[in-house]
Residue, then its C-alpha position, 0 to 999 in steps of 0.5 A: m602081183a603084176a607090179f611086183e614082177q614089173e619091178l623085178l624085171a626092171l632090177l634085172p640089170r642091177l641084180r646081174r651086175f651085183a651077182r657078177s661082183l660077188t661071183h667073178d664069173a658070168a655063168d656063176a653070176d647068171d646062176l646066182a641071179q636065177v636062183t635069186i629071182e626064184k627065191a624072190l618069186l617063191a617068197r614074194s608074200s613076205w615082201q612088204p609093198g612100200t619098201r625097197l624091192d632092190s634092197w630086199m633082192y640084194r639081201i636074198m642074193r647075198n644070202a644065196w651066194i653065201d649058201t653057194t660058196r659054203a656048199r662049194r667048200r664043203a663039196s670041194e668043187t673047183f671052177i676054172a676061169e673063163d677063157a681070156g679070148m671071150g671078150v674079143g669084139a668090135p673095133g675099139a673093144a679091146e681097150a675097153h676090155v682091157a680096162l674092164t679086165e683091170v677093174e674086175a681083177a682089182m675087185r677080185a683082189l678085195p677081201d669079200e667084205q670090202r668088195e660087197a661094200v664097194a659093189l653096193v655103194l659105188v657100183e649100185g649107188l645105194a645109200y650108205k644106210e641101205a648098204a649097211e642094212i643089206l650087209d647087216i653091219p653098222m654104218g661105221t663098219l661099212t664106211s671103214r670097209l669102203v675107205r679101205g676098198r677105195q684105197a686098195l682100188m686106187a693103189r691097184l688101178g692108179e689115182a684115176a680110179 
């Protein structure tokens, strides 16, 4: 199982990025990534070697996020967004932080379905077929969500997006 664990470690940056796109919060994203890894380690016997580990992990993460949001809704918990001052850093970082904040806000404004499609295809670089399988939707539905998501991002961020 050492190969499984090595592949899993290599996926961590991508998993954290996808978690951030789902949760909109760094702390929640870290929690979601941890839950996903825990579930994957517990269920590693169900992963079939030779198949894409990243797709399997994205599906686990998406399902864990759905479970989390449902539990939060039931418990009526409220989370406050991070302080805006947390991104202050090295010279030149302010412009990058502003641009990143604008992109995050634009992604947050997308409906969940479009945001998931955009995150998997445009951010993570998955093929349409893989993203459609992860989201458990037909390829045409994925394409439609991507088109609407791109249009909404371009409208919000400008044509340079």
